[in-house]
C-alpha positions in Angstrom: 273.7 114.9 131.9 270.0 113.1 133.2 269.9 109.7 131.2 266.6 110.7 129.9 268.1 113.6 128.6 270.6 111.6 126.9 268.5 108.8 125.8 266.2 111.4 123.4 269.9 112.9 122.0 269.6 111.6 118.3 273.0 110.9 117.9 275.6 113.0 114.8 274.6 111.5 111.5 271.4 110.0 112.4 268.5 111.8 110.9 264.9 110.9 112.3 262.2 110.6 109.8 259.2 112.2 109.7 256.3 111.3 111.8 254.7 110.0 109.2 257.4 108.0 107.9 257.9 106.2 110.3 257.3 102.7 111.4 253.9 102.7 113.6 254.6 98.6 114.5 258.0 99.0 115.3 257.2 102.4 117.6 254.9 101.3 119.3 255.8 97.2 120.1 259.4 99.2 121.6 257.4 101.9 123.7 254.7 99.1 125.0 258.3 97.5 126.3 259.0 100.6 128.1 255.8 100.9 129.7 255.8 97.1 130.7 259.0 98.1 132.7 257.8 101.1 134.3 254.6 99.7 134.9 256.2 96.5 137.2 258.4 99.3 138.6 255.8 101.5 139.9 253.1 98.5 141.1 256.4 97.2 142.7 257.2 100.0 144.7 253.5 100.9 145.5 253.2 97.0 146.9 256.5 97.7 148.9 255.2 100.7 150.2 252.0 99.8 151.5 254.2 96.4 153.2 256.4 98.5 154.8 255.6 102.2 154.5 258.4 103.5 156.9 261.2 102.0 154.6 259.8 103.2 151.2 259.7 106.9 150.7 256.4 107.9 148.9 258.6 110.2 146.6 260.0 107.1 145.4 256.6 105.8 144.6 255.4 109.4 143.1 258.6 108.9 140.6 258.1 105.4 139.7 254.6 106.9 139.0 255.6 110.2 136.9 258.3 108.2 135.0 255.1 105.7 134.0 252.6 108.6 132.7 255.5 110.2 131.1 255.8 107.0 129.0 252.3 107.3 128.6 251.5 109.7 127.5 254.7 110.0 124.8 253.5 106.9 123.5 249.6 108.0 123.3 251.3 111.8 121.7 253.0 109.3 118.5 250.0 107.1 118.5 248.0 110.3 118.0 250.3 112.0 115.8 250.4 108.9 112.9 247.0 108.6 113.7 246.7 105.4 115.7 245.0 106.6 118.5 242.8 103.5 118.5 245.7 101.0 119.2 246.6 103.0 123.3 243.1 103.2 124.2 244.3 101.2 126.9 246.7 103.0 128.3 244.2 105.8 128.6 242.6 104.0 130.4 246.3 102.8 132.8 247.0 106.2 132.4 244.0 107.4 134.7 244.1 104.6 136.8 248.2 106.0 137.7 246.7 109.3 138.0 244.8 108.1 141.4 247.8 106.3 142.1 245.9 102.6 142.0 247.6 99.3 140.2 248.4 100.3 137.1 
């Protein structure tokens, strides 16, 4: 089973609160950490590929780019659901840069 699917699965006996009752500051902090890690991976992979293009396949850059964009979109979705879209405007700008394969 893919790790992402496994991480999304809710363990038996655990019920998620409806989106309007979730703790936005905690959710924002947790996803910001995920975005930061994926941003670092994307930027380092991009930089390594530029330095040694024959060693780092383009598919790896594309994969790290996709993971970062997925995280950014997910965080933006949560913010939108909870009426906190203003908190993630910087992430919109980052997503636009990453989509153009620029540094995040």
